[in-house]
C-alpha positions, 0 to 999 in steps of 0.5 A: 500500500505504501508504494502504490497508494502514495503513487496514486495520490501523488499523481492525482494531486498533480492532475488536480493542480493541472485541472485548475487552469482548465476550470478557470479558462474553459468552464469560467470558474472564479479563479480564486475559488478554483485555486483554493479548492484545487490546492486544498484537494491536492494538499490533502492528497499529499498529506495523506501520503504522509500517513499512508501506512496507517489504517485511516489513510484508506477511508481518507483516500476514498473520500478524496476519490469521491471529491475528485470525481465530483469535480467533474460537475465543474470540469466534465473531463474529471469524471473520466480522470477521477474515475480512472484514479478511483480504479487505481486507488481500488487496485492500490488498496486491494493489492498494495499490502501484498506487494509491500510484504513481497518487497519487504521480504525481498529486502530482508533476504538480500 
């Protein structure tokens, strides 16, 4: 979960930041509002990476996925992009712990 979850959230934070100018230019959203909301979402994603190995990170990650998909009501493309990241988050949650154990086992035998 550490590697996959962190990767998903880090890349998603970048995508959220890149959606800010699209919201302002193409969807006529107030620039200050778009910047505040986009930065808040991205910052929450990056903060979640800080405690990705804690059990609370998974529900927070799911909440962030819902928020990201919800931004599709402002920038319709985010329905698709947010959906892709939600699927990636599902994969990270489902398989991440197994992959972390395999990586840790490989490190201890080397």
